[in-house]
C-alpha distance (Angstrom), angle and dihedral (degrees) to the residues before:
residue distance angle dihedral
M1 . . .
H2 3.72 . .
E3 3.70 123.4 .
G4 3.80 137.8 -159.1
G5 3.79 144.2 153.8
C6 3.75 150.1 161.1
L7 3.80 131.4 -53.7
C8 3.82 96.0 -96.0
G9 3.73 97.3 40.1
G10 3.79 95.6 -117.0
I11 3.82 93.5 119.0
R12 3.82 119.3 48.0
Y13 3.78 128.8 172.3
C14 3.86 141.5 173.3
V15 3.71 136.2 -155.6
S16 3.73 131.4 -161.0
G17 3.82 124.3 -145.7
E18 3.75 133.2 6.6
P19 3.87 120.1 -47.5
N20 3.85 115.5 -95.6
H21 3.80 89.2 -135.1
V22 3.79 140.0 -3.4
I23 3.79 110.9 -141.9
L24 3.80 124.7 -167.7
C25 3.83 99.4 -161.7
H26 3.76 119.7 -165.8
C27 3.80 97.4 -179.6
R28 3.82 118.4 129.1
F29 3.89 91.9 -111.4
C30 3.82 89.1 60.0
Q31 3.74 93.8 43.3
R32 3.77 90.6 53.2
A33 3.76 95.7 40.5
T34 3.83 91.5 52.1
G35 3.74 101.9 30.8
G36 3.91 88.1 -130.8
A37 3.70 140.9 93.8
Y38 3.85 91.3 -88.9
M39 3.78 145.3 -11.9
V40 3.83 123.0 -111.3
E41 3.88 100.9 -146.3
T42 3.78 123.5 -176.2
L43 3.79 113.8 -156.3
F44 3.82 122.3 -147.3
D45 3.81 137.1 169.7
K46 3.82 107.5 -94.9
D47 3.76 90.3 -120.3
A48 3.81 89.8 62.3
F49 3.85 90.7 57.5
T50 3.85 124.9 79.4
L51 3.82 130.2 177.0
S52 3.84 105.4 -135.9
K53 3.76 98.1 179.2
G54 3.75 139.0 19.8
E55 3.77 134.7 1.7
P56 3.83 114.0 -96.8
A57 3.73 124.6 -139.9
V58 3.84 115.3 -123.5
Y59 3.74 132.4 -137.3
R60 3.84 115.0 -162.2
H61 3.80 113.0 -144.5
V62 3.82 126.3 -178.9
S63 3.82 111.1 -137.5
E64 3.77 114.1 -122.1
G65 3.81 89.5 -147.5
S66 3.87 102.4 46.2
G67 3.76 103.8 16.9
K68 3.72 87.8 -130.7
E69 3.81 127.4 122.3
V70 3.70 123.8 -96.7
L71 3.79 112.9 -165.3
V72 3.79 115.7 -146.0
H73 3.84 113.5 -155.3
F74 3.78 115.1 -157.2
C75 3.77 141.0 161.1
P76 3.82 112.3 -90.8
N77 3.73 90.7 -149.2
C78 3.87 105.9 45.3
G79 3.76 100.4 14.6
T80 3.83 97.7 -127.1
K81 3.80 112.4 154.6
T82 3.85 108.8 -134.0
H83 3.71 107.2 172.6
L84 3.85 150.1 -9.3
T85 3.69 134.9 -132.4
F86 3.73 126.4 -168.0
E87 3.78 141.1 -143.5
R88 3.88 87.1 -155.9
F89 3.85 95.6 52.5
P90 3.87 102.8 27.4
T91 3.84 95.6 175.0
S92 3.90 94.8 54.8
V93 3.75 134.9 79.7
G94 3.80 123.3 -164.1
I95 3.73 118.3 -148.2
Y96 3.81 122.6 -152.7
S97 3.78 91.3 -123.6
G98 3.84 94.2 -150.8
T99 3.81 87.9 67.1
F100 3.90 93.6 63.7
D101 3.88 109.9 107.3
A102 3.92 85.3 -126.2
P103 3.84 102.8 28.0
D104 3.84 93.0 -174.9
W105 3.87 96.5 56.8
F106 3.80 95.5 104.8
D107 3.74 126.7 70.8
R108 3.78 120.9 -111.0
N109 3.79 112.5 -157.2
P110 3.83 138.8 140.8
A111 3.85 89.7 -96.4
N112 3.80 94.8 60.6
T113 3.79 107.8 18.6
Q114 3.85 128.2 78.7
Y115 3.85 133.9 176.1
F116 3.78 117.6 -135.7
F117 3.78 132.6 -162.8
L118 3.77 102.2 21.2
E119 3.91 83.7 168.6
A120 3.91 90.6 68.0
A121 3.87 97.9 34.0
Q122 3.77 112.1 127.2
N123 3.84 114.3 -107.6
G124 3.84 111.8 -100.9
T125 3.85 94.1 35.2
V126 3.81 109.9 132.4
L127 3.81 117.5 -137.0
P128 3.84 112.0 -155.1
A129 3.83 122.7 -124.3
G130 3.72 122.6 -96.9
Y131 3.87 97.8 22.5
E132 3.81 125.5 118.5
V133 3.82 109.6 -106.7
F134 3.83 120.2 -169.2
H135 3.76 125.6 -158.8
R136 3.78 88.4 -139.0
H137 3.91 129.3 -13.7
Y138 3.75 123.0 -23.3
W139 3.84 88.0 -119.1
A140 3.84 116.3 52.8
G141 3.79 116.0 -137.6
D142 3.83 88.2 -96.2
G143 3.87 92.2 55.6
V144 3.78 94.8 -107.0
P145 3.85 113.2 133.9
S146 3.73 116.7 -111.8
T147 3.90 125.2 -131.8
A148 3.81 115.8 -104.2
Q149 3.84 125.5 -139.7
I150 3.75 116.5 -142.7
F151 3.71 117.6 -161.0
D152 3.85 120.9 -143.7
S153 3.81 94.5 -145.7
P154 3.84 133.3 19.4
T155 3.82 107.4 -69.1
E156 3.81 128.6 -154.7
V157 3.79 115.9 -139.0
S158 3.79 112.7 -117.6
D159 3.86 136.8 159.5
T160 3.87 86.0 -101.6
L161 3.75 92.9 53.2
K162 3.78 89.7 49.6
R163 3.76 91.8 53.9
Q164 3.81 92.2 49.0
S165 3.78 89.3 47.1
A166 3.87 89.4 52.9
I167 3.86 90.4 51.2
F168 3.83 90.7 47.1
A169 3.75 92.9 50.6
Q170 3.78 94.7 45.8
K171 3.75 92.2 49.2
H172 3.83 96.9 46.6
D173 3.83 103.7 32.2
S174 3.85 94.9 47.7
T175 3.70 90.8 63.0
K176 3.68 92.0 60.9
S177 3.74 99.1 62.9
């Protein structure tokens, strides 16, 4: 069992088991929601997640990519965002991983970790070698999986890399429809 919560302690939660996925998302929503360059989000099945204290407030946001609602759960007292639920993925919960009491408890490796929205990643961000990197989301708006890029060495995000990524995505993902 792993626990976490908000700054003031008014919201507490626990999860059981390992995360299904670890997502490092660079989309503008995640940048704005975290105030940083990206969000580290651990995804769990909803039945592995329990609120143990408090009742979060909810902000409903319509995703620009899918047109589906993302529900942002946050402490009504201190404002800390603790987790997300999704209209698009109704059996999943996404934890703002920095809210875990021990935010490094879960493993991050190429088998369980993916990088989303290279197109919006801030220049200077370094992407590690060997991980799946997606130009946008893993799932296209129509539900078709996107094709990942995997870099052979650590790669710094730049405008040139973003243009190359867009060409890669257009070439590889247009053949799936």
